[in-house]
Each structure stands twice: as structure tokens, then as C-alpha cells.
N, C-alpha and C positions, 0 to 999 in steps of 0.2 A: 249483646253481644260484646266484648273488650278486644278491642286491638291494640292494647298497649305493645309494644315492643319489651319482648326478655329477655334477657341473656343472662350468661354466668356472672357479671359483675351485679344484675338483680340478686342475685343470691347473696353476694357479699354486702352488698347494700342493705338487705335485710338484717345479717346478722348486727352489722355495725346501730343500726337504728335501735335493736332490741336489745342489745349488750352494752348499751353507752354505759350505762351505770357501773361496769366493771371495766370501766377504762379502755375501751374500743371506742374510737373514734373517727367519722366517718375518712375514709382514704386509707386507715392503718392496712388493710386487709389488702392492699396491689392497688395497680393503677387500673385494672377493670370495674372496679367499682364508680370511679372517678367517670367513666363512661354510661353508668349507667341511666337509664331514663326512668325506671320505677325503684321501688323498695319491698314488690310483691306484697306490701300490706293489702292489697284488694283481695287476696287469698284467703286472707285470714280475719278471725276477729278474735283476738286476745283477750275482751274482758267479757268472753262468755264464759260461762262456766263447765268444766271440764265433763267429758261423759262417765259416766258410772261404769266400774271396771267389769268387764265382762272375762270370763274363763274361755278360753278357744281348747276345744274338744281335741286332742290327738290320740293318735291311735296307737303310741306308748307311754309309758310315764316318765317322770322325770329321773326315777331312779334306773329306769334303762339307759338313758344317754351319760348320765353319772357315770353309771358303773358297767359303760359300752367297752371291750377292750377289742376290737376289731381293728383292724389296720387303719388309722386315716386317711381318706382321699380327697382329691382336689373337689372343692364344689362344683365346678364348671370342669368337665371332662369333654374335649372336643373328639376322642375317639368311637364314641356312640353312633 
């Protein structure tokens, strides 16, 4: 069991640590990361080979969504 305290700053610290080669240095993404006690590295094994791509079956084809002419709705409707 891992009792490491995580907060929003931990996510920022993770980004900073993994994208330092792009010029994002520790502390650049705001004050929250300076308070972070962890960088979430315990959640990820970034040296592991990626999983093989798997197609997720869908009820409709891509063409259905590309050519859909129905009026757009908000993704989260509170009136239901």
C-alpha cells in the first residue's frame, strides 16, 4: 500500500520531470508544483514497451460520425 500524498501539484511535477527536454523546468508550471511531495512516477513504468493497438468495437462506423448532420448537443446535460 502506498500512502504517498498526491495533489494537483504532483501532476504538474510529473509533466515537468517528463518534458524537461522540451525546456519545461521544475517550478515553471506554477507554485503548486513547488509544494508537491511526489511526481507520480510510482504510477508509471515509462521504460515498458507500449501495448499493441487494439480496435475498440463501436455501434456506429467512423463515417456515421463524420457525416452526422444532427444538431450538436452539450456532452453533459443536466436536464435529464
